[in-house]
C-alpha atoms as a printed R data frame, in Angstrom:
    type eleno elety resid chain resno       x      y       z
1   ATOM     1    CA   MET     A     1  -9.655 33.139   8.598
2   ATOM     2    CA   SER     A     2 -10.931 29.384   8.198
3   ATOM     3    CA   GLY     A     3 -12.363 27.308   4.873
4   ATOM     4    CA   LYS     A     4 -11.212 26.568   1.895
5   ATOM     5    CA   THR     A     5  -8.859 29.820  -0.090
6   ATOM     6    CA   VAL     A     6 -11.642 30.764  -2.972
7   ATOM     7    CA   VAL     A     7 -10.283 31.834  -6.177
8   ATOM     8    CA   ARG     A     8 -12.036 33.225  -8.999
9   ATOM     9    CA   MET     A     9 -11.418 34.815 -12.030
10  ATOM    10    CA   ALA     A    10 -13.516 38.371 -13.612
11  ATOM    11    CA   GLU     A    11 -13.718 39.020 -16.839
12  ATOM    12    CA   LEU     A    12 -14.783 42.055 -18.205
13  ATOM    13    CA   GLU     A    13 -15.072 44.695 -20.946
14  ATOM    14    CA   ILE     A    14 -14.861 48.488 -20.543
15  ATOM    15    CA   VAL     A    15 -16.782 51.177 -22.671
16  ATOM    16    CA   PRO     A    16 -13.782 52.243 -24.245
17  ATOM    17    CA   ASP     A    17 -14.097 55.852 -24.040
18  ATOM    18    CA   THR     A    18 -14.598 55.663 -20.124
19  ATOM    19    CA   LEU     A    19 -11.039 53.083 -19.665
20  ATOM    20    CA   GLU     A    20  -9.245 55.805 -18.167
21  ATOM    21    CA   ALA     A    21 -11.642 56.308 -15.488
22  ATOM    22    CA   TYR     A    22 -12.870 52.484 -15.301
23  ATOM    23    CA   ARG     A    23  -8.796 51.666 -14.374
24  ATOM    24    CA   ALA     A    24  -8.243 54.285 -11.879
25  ATOM    25    CA   LEU     A    25 -11.186 53.527 -10.088
26  ATOM    26    CA   LEU     A    26  -9.965 49.566  -9.979
27  ATOM    27    CA   THR     A    27  -6.613 50.565  -9.246
28  ATOM    28    CA   GLU     A    28  -8.007 52.686  -5.933
29  ATOM    29    CA   GLU     A    29 -10.299 49.626  -4.736
30  ATOM    30    CA   ILE     A    30  -8.014 47.138  -5.150
31  ATOM    31    CA   GLU     A    31  -5.159 49.054  -3.497
32  ATOM    32    CA   ALA     A    32  -7.928 49.409  -0.587
33  ATOM    33    CA   SER     A    33  -9.143 45.725  -0.495
34  ATOM    34    CA   VAL     A    34  -5.672 44.575  -0.194
35  ATOM    35    CA   ALA     A    35  -4.192 46.930   2.362
36  ATOM    36    CA   LEU     A    36  -7.668 46.998   4.424
37  ATOM    37    CA   GLU     A    37  -9.316 43.788   4.213
38  ATOM    38    CA   GLU     A    38  -7.067 40.391   6.352
39  ATOM    39    CA   GLY     A    39  -8.834 37.950   4.073
40  ATOM    40    CA   VAL     A    40  -8.200 39.591   0.316
41  ATOM    41    CA   LEU     A    41  -4.847 37.692  -0.324
42  ATOM    42    CA   SER     A    42  -4.410 39.274  -3.372
43  ATOM    43    CA   LEU     A    43  -5.935 41.345  -6.672
44  ATOM    44    CA   SER     A    44  -4.506 40.970  -9.291
45  ATOM    45    CA   ALA     A    45  -5.622 43.347 -13.083
46  ATOM    46    CA   VAL     A    46  -4.637 43.066 -16.502
47  ATOM    47    CA   SER     A    47  -5.856 44.292 -19.828
48  ATOM    48    CA   LEU     A    48  -5.461 42.382 -23.036
49  ATOM    49    CA   ARG     A    49  -2.569 43.676 -25.115
50  ATOM    50    CA   ASP     A    50  -4.741 43.754 -27.816
51  ATOM    51    CA   ASN     A    51  -7.938 44.657 -26.409
52  ATOM    52    CA   PRO     A    52  -7.352 47.325 -23.966
53  ATOM    53    CA   ASN     A    53 -11.184 47.838 -22.519
54  ATOM    54    CA   ARG     A    54 -11.301 43.827 -21.973
55  ATOM    55    CA   ILE     A    55 -10.150 43.145 -18.451
56  ATOM    56    CA   ARG     A    56  -9.439 39.906 -16.300
57  ATOM    57    CA   ILE     A    57  -9.124 40.065 -12.376
58  ATOM    58    CA   LEU     A    58  -7.253 37.284 -10.751
59  ATOM    59    CA   GLU     A    59  -9.204 37.268  -6.876
60  ATOM    60    CA   VAL     A    60  -7.477 35.312  -4.276
61  ATOM    61    CA   TYR     A    61  -9.810 35.033  -0.493
62  ATOM    62    CA   ALA     A    62  -8.671 33.612   2.449
63  ATOM    63    CA   ASP     A    63 -12.042 31.644   2.563
64  ATOM    64    CA   GLN     A    64 -15.868 32.047   1.278
65  ATOM    65    CA   GLN     A    65 -16.572 34.463   4.120
66  ATOM    66    CA   ALA     A    66 -13.848 37.045   2.895
67  ATOM    67    CA   TYR     A    67 -14.993 36.961   0.218
68  ATOM    68    CA   GLU     A    68 -18.601 37.277   1.116
69  ATOM    69    CA   ALA     A    69 -17.462 40.563   3.659
70  ATOM    70    CA   HIS     A    70 -15.200 41.890   0.647
71  ATOM    71    CA   LEU     A    71 -18.465 42.427  -1.231
72  ATOM    72    CA   ARG     A    72 -20.121 44.687   1.649
73  ATOM    73    CA   THR     A    73 -17.021 46.881   1.876
74  ATOM    74    CA   THR     A    74 -17.135 50.535   1.183
75  ATOM    75    CA   HIS     A    75 -14.347 50.741  -0.670
76  ATOM    76    CA   PHE     A    76 -15.840 47.797  -3.076
77  ATOM    77    CA   LEU     A    77 -19.552 49.694  -3.376
78  ATOM    78    CA   LYS     A    78 -17.772 52.653  -4.010
79  ATOM    79    CA   TYR     A    79 -16.285 50.575  -7.083
80  ATOM    80    CA   LYS     A    80 -19.226 48.984  -8.298
81  ATOM    81    CA   ASN     A    81 -21.309 51.890  -7.978
82  ATOM    82    CA   GLU     A    82 -18.890 54.334  -9.807
83  ATOM    83    CA   THR     A    83 -18.120 51.681 -12.718
84  ATOM    84    CA   ALA     A    84 -21.509 50.167 -13.102
85  ATOM    85    CA   GLY     A    85 -22.396 52.011 -16.502
86  ATOM    86    CA   MET     A    86 -18.636 51.587 -17.795
87  ATOM    87    CA   VAL     A    87 -18.922 47.807 -17.636
88  ATOM    88    CA   THR     A    88 -20.539 46.183 -20.876
89  ATOM    89    CA   SER     A    89 -20.212 42.608 -19.621
90  ATOM    90    CA   LEU     A    90 -18.761 40.490 -16.828
91  ATOM    91    CA   THR     A    91 -18.508 36.864 -15.931
92  ATOM    92    CA   LEU     A    92 -16.998 35.400 -13.136
93  ATOM    93    CA   ILE     A    93 -15.716 32.111 -13.426
94  ATOM    94    CA   GLU     A    94 -15.438 30.014 -10.567
95  ATOM    95    CA   VAL     A    95 -11.669 28.328 -10.764
96  ATOM    96    CA   ASP     A    96  -9.324 26.004  -8.576
97  ATOM    97    CA   PRO     A    97  -5.412 27.205  -7.876
98  ATOM    98    CA   ILE     A    98  -2.815 24.799  -9.182
99  ATOM    99    CA   ALA     A    99  -0.077 26.831  -8.522
100 ATOM   100    CA   MET     A   100   0.189 30.444  -6.977
101 ATOM   101    CA   ARG     A   101   3.342 31.268  -5.652
102 ATOM   102    CA   GLY     A   102   4.953 35.128  -4.627
103 ATOM   103    CA   LYS     A   103   7.730 36.328  -3.270
104 ATOM   104    CA   PRO     A   104   7.153 38.178   0.484
């Protein structure tokens, strides 16, 4: 991997009646991405406490090539196809890291 780390924030709104199914598909996709893709450094998903159908995902990729490769994986395409009717709003936000640390 080479190049600048890619960090993105995704803001999604999910059809409330499909929230449980959406969360299961998202969890499956995140677990597969982190386990199978060397260039996926971190994926974290949270929901807003007072509005649980509003989801935020913080994505960290080793570089632009890793991000683009992620978009072509079987597990990501399955997630996109199976959740297409569940997502009412999706905003991708380019962000710059300030301080991001984790324990091994």
